[in-house]
C-alpha positions as CSV (number, residue, x, y, z in Angstrom):
1,M,-0.2,0.2,0.1
2,G,1.3,3.6,-0.7
3,V,1.0,4.6,3.2
4,E,3.6,1.6,3.9
5,R,5.9,3.3,0.9
6,A,5.6,6.6,2.4
7,L,7.1,5.2,5.8
8,A,10.4,4.7,4.0
9,L,10.1,8.7,3.5
10,L,9.7,9.7,7.0
11,A,13.1,11.4,8.5
12,D,12.6,10.5,12.3
13,P,12.4,6.4,13.1
14,T,10.4,7.0,15.8
15,D,7.2,8.5,12.6
16,A,7.7,5.0,11.8
17,E,5.2,3.5,14.5
18,A,2.6,6.4,13.4
19,D,-1.3,5.7,13.5
20,A,-2.3,4.3,9.8
21,S,-6.1,2.9,11.3
22,A,-7.9,5.9,9.5
23,G,-6.0,5.4,6.8
24,Y,-3.5,8.0,7.1
25,L,-0.2,8.0,8.8
26,D,-0.6,10.1,12.2
27,V,2.7,12.2,12.9
28,L,1.3,14.5,14.6
29,G,-0.6,12.7,17.5
30,P,-4.4,13.3,19.1
31,G,-5.7,16.7,18.9
32,A,-8.7,18.6,20.4
33,D,-12.0,18.3,18.1
34,G,-10.0,17.1,14.9
35,G,-7.7,19.9,15.2
36,A,-4.0,20.8,14.3
37,G,-2.3,18.9,16.8
38,G,0.0,21.4,18.1
39,I,0.4,23.7,15.1
40,E,-0.1,27.5,15.2
41,V,-3.4,27.9,13.5
42,T,-3.4,31.6,11.9
43,G,-6.8,32.8,11.4
44,L,-10.5,32.1,10.4
45,T,-10.3,30.4,7.6
46,Q,-7.6,28.1,8.5
47,S,-9.9,26.9,11.4
48,L,-12.8,26.1,9.1
49,M,-10.8,23.6,7.8
50,L,-10.3,22.1,10.6
51,T,-14.1,21.7,10.9
52,R,-16.2,18.6,9.7
53,A,-18.5,20.8,7.5
54,V,-15.8,22.4,4.8
55,P,-14.2,19.1,3.6
56,F,-17.4,17.9,1.8
57,V,-18.0,21.3,0.3
58,Y,-14.5,21.9,-0.4
59,E,-13.8,20.7,-3.7
60,R,-17.0,21.5,-5.7
61,W,-18.0,24.2,-3.7
62,W,-15.6,26.1,-1.4
63,R,-12.2,26.0,-3.5
64,P,-14.0,27.1,-6.9
65,A,-15.8,30.1,-5.4
66,L,-13.0,31.5,-3.3
67,G,-10.6,30.8,-6.4
68,R,-12.9,32.8,-8.5
69,A,-13.1,35.7,-6.3
70,A,-9.2,35.4,-5.8
71,K,-8.3,34.9,-9.9
72,G,-11.1,36.5,-10.9
73,V,-13.4,36.0,-13.5
74,L,-10.9,35.8,-16.3
75,G,-9.0,33.2,-14.0
76,P,-7.7,30.0,-14.9
77,R,-10.7,27.8,-13.4
78,M,-10.4,24.6,-11.5
79,A,-9.6,22.2,-14.0
80,D,-7.1,24.9,-15.5
81,E,-5.1,24.7,-12.1
82,H,-4.9,21.0,-12.0
83,R,-3.4,21.3,-15.8
84,I,-1.0,24.3,-14.5
85,A,-0.2,22.4,-11.4
86,R,1.0,19.6,-13.7
87,L,3.0,21.6,-16.3
88,L,4.2,23.3,-13.4
89,L,5.9,19.8,-11.5
90,G,6.8,18.4,-15.2
91,L,4.8,15.2,-13.9
92,R,5.8,11.7,-15.3
93,P,5.1,8.4,-14.9
94,G,6.7,7.1,-12.0
95,D,7.6,10.3,-10.1
96,G,7.0,10.5,-6.5
97,V,5.0,13.8,-5.9
98,L,4.5,15.7,-2.5
99,D,1.1,17.2,-2.3
100,V,1.2,20.3,0.2
101,A,-1.9,20.4,2.1
102,C,-3.7,18.9,0.6
103,G,-6.9,18.9,2.0
104,P,-9.4,16.4,0.5
105,G,-7.2,15.1,-2.0
106,N,-8.1,16.4,-5.2
107,F,-4.7,17.4,-6.6
108,T,-3.5,14.0,-5.3
109,R,-5.3,11.8,-6.6
110,D,-4.8,13.5,-10.0
111,F,-1.4,13.4,-9.3
112,A,-1.7,10.2,-8.5
113,R,-3.4,9.1,-12.3
114,V,-0.5,10.5,-14.0
115,A,2.1,9.0,-11.8
116,G,1.2,5.8,-12.2
117,P,2.1,2.5,-10.3
118,A,5.5,2.9,-10.4
119,G,5.0,6.7,-8.7
120,L,3.9,7.4,-5.1
121,V,2.2,10.7,-4.4
122,V,1.9,11.8,-0.7
123,G,-0.8,14.0,0.5
124,I,0.1,15.9,4.2
125,D,-2.3,18.0,6.0
126,A,-2.7,19.0,9.5
127,S,-6.7,19.0,9.2
128,E,-8.4,14.9,10.6
129,T,-11.5,16.1,8.4
130,M,-10.1,16.7,5.7
131,L,-7.7,13.8,5.6
132,A,-10.3,11.6,6.1
133,R,-12.4,12.2,3.4
134,A,-9.6,12.3,1.0
135,V,-9.1,8.9,1.7
136,R,-12.2,8.0,1.2
137,D,-12.2,9.5,-1.9
138,T,-9.1,8.0,-3.1
139,P,-9.8,5.0,-5.4
140,A,-9.1,1.5,-4.8
141,D,-7.2,1.3,-7.7
142,Q,-4.3,4.1,-6.5
143,A,-3.9,3.0,-2.9
144,E,-0.4,1.2,-4.1
145,R,0.7,5.1,-5.4
146,T,-1.0,7.5,-3.2
147,A,-0.9,7.8,0.9
148,Y,-2.0,10.5,3.3
149,V,0.0,11.9,6.0
150,R,-1.3,14.1,8.9
151,G,1.7,16.4,9.7
152,D,3.0,19.7,10.0
153,A,3.2,21.5,6.0
154,V,5.8,24.0,7.7
155,R,8.0,21.7,9.2
156,L,7.7,18.5,6.5
157,P,8.0,15.0,8.4
158,F,10.3,13.9,5.2
159,R,13.5,12.7,4.4
160,D,15.9,15.2,2.4
161,A,15.8,14.4,-1.9
162,S,12.2,12.7,-1.4
163,F,10.6,13.9,-3.7
164,D,10.6,14.9,-7.8
165,G,8.3,17.1,-7.6
166,V,6.1,19.5,-4.2
167,C,3.2,21.1,-5.2
168,C,1.8,23.5,-2.7
169,F,-1.6,25.1,-4.0
170,A,-3.8,27.3,-2.4
171,A,-1.9,27.2,1.0
172,L,1.1,28.9,1.5
173,H,-0.6,32.0,2.5
174,L,-2.3,30.4,5.3
175,F,1.2,29.2,7.0
176,E,2.2,31.0,10.6
177,D,6.0,30.2,8.7
178,P,5.7,30.3,4.7
179,M,9.3,30.9,4.6
180,T,10.4,28.0,6.3
181,A,7.9,26.4,4.8
182,L,9.4,27.2,1.5
183,D,13.1,25.6,3.0
184,H,11.5,22.5,3.6
185,M,10.0,22.1,0.2
186,T,13.5,22.6,-1.1
187,R,14.8,20.6,1.3
188,V,12.7,17.2,0.0
189,L,13.4,18.2,-3.7
190,T,16.0,15.6,-5.6
191,P,18.4,17.3,-7.7
192,G,16.1,18.7,-10.5
193,G,12.9,18.6,-8.9
194,R,10.0,21.0,-9.6
195,L,8.2,23.2,-7.5
196,A,5.0,24.2,-8.5
197,I,3.2,27.1,-5.9
198,F,-0.4,29.2,-5.8
199,T,-0.8,32.0,-3.5
200,G,-2.1,35.0,-2.8
201,C,0.0,38.2,-4.2
202,R,-0.7,41.4,-3.8
203,A,-2.3,43.7,-6.6
204,I,0.6,45.7,-8.6
205,G,-1.4,48.9,-8.9
206,G,-5.2,50.7,-9.7
207,P,-8.6,50.3,-8.1
208,L,-7.3,47.2,-6.9
209,R,-4.4,48.1,-4.2
210,G,-5.7,47.9,-1.1
211,L,-8.8,46.0,-1.4
212,D,-6.1,43.2,-0.9
213,A,-5.2,44.0,2.4
214,L,-8.9,44.3,3.1
215,A,-9.6,40.7,2.8
216,G,-6.4,39.5,4.2
217,A,-7.8,40.8,7.3
218,G,-9.1,38.9,10.0
219,S,-9.0,35.8,7.6
220,G,-5.2,34.8,8.8
221,M,-4.4,34.8,4.9
222,R,-1.3,36.5,3.9
223,V,-0.9,38.3,0.9
224,F,2.5,38.5,-0.6
225,E,3.6,41.1,-2.6
226,P,4.2,40.2,-6.1
227,D,8.0,39.1,-6.1
228,E,8.2,38.0,-2.8
229,I,7.9,34.3,-3.9
230,T,10.0,34.4,-6.9
231,T,13.0,36.6,-5.0
232,A,12.7,33.6,-2.0
233,L,12.9,30.8,-4.8
234,A,16.0,32.3,-6.1
235,D,17.5,33.0,-3.1
236,R,17.3,29.3,-1.8
237,G,18.9,28.3,-5.3
238,L,16.1,27.6,-7.2
239,T,16.3,28.1,-11.4
240,D,13.9,28.3,-13.9
241,V,11.9,30.4,-11.5
242,H,8.5,32.2,-13.2
243,Q,5.4,33.4,-12.4
244,R,1.6,33.9,-13.6
245,I,-0.6,36.8,-11.6
246,A,-4.1,36.2,-11.6
247,G,-5.9,38.8,-9.9
248,F,-5.1,38.5,-6.2
249,T,-3.1,35.1,-6.8
250,Q,-0.1,34.1,-8.5
251,F,1.2,30.7,-10.0
252,V,4.9,30.1,-9.8
253,G,7.0,27.1,-10.7
254,A,10.6,26.6,-10.4
255,R,13.6,23.8,-10.2
256,L,16.5,22.9,-7.9
257,P,19.6,22.9,-10.1
258,R,20.9,18.6,-10.6
């Protein structure tokens, strides 16, 4: 099973004894009411992700609606996001992929379809309710190539150079320490591995300038400057850094040199 294959990628030997009775590896331990297991919750948006209600509406209603508002009416739709993620990762059969803050596994399952039986796709998230939905929605024929881990998406619990691709879509702006998250995403990439990010971006100018700050107020969502993520990736030694801005969002891809 994919869970058994993922065990070999964990950095801490004690995590090999993590509870997997719910269908995912839990390296965080018990959390109150399905909470974040000691991980800092940054605001209302992240708190809602830990509830029992949001996972049931996330893939079909919640995520598309929020994405449409942030990307604008002419921005990429959800099907386009999946395609963009695959292209940024350069996905091929046999690849190992990490889906950071995977939620209910909508992107994880898509990556597993491309990675094929020889590949392995691991989704990591702090929310028990999201992961329960991810396990439930993952087809049986993907069980050997898909694994879910309940862990810290900022300080990833995996060994160095574990994945050919790392994806973090619609989550980096919710992390309490996004730059540390980028450190870990880079660390777990194999030489030549690719990173794909979709996150918030401050409007460059015009009437939208300032509305982005209002959108983030109280929600816990950070709004990055237009060059903040691309510069951070270049500073970490990644190359082929490219960016597409859509509304208050940005798609960023980069590669770790061989």
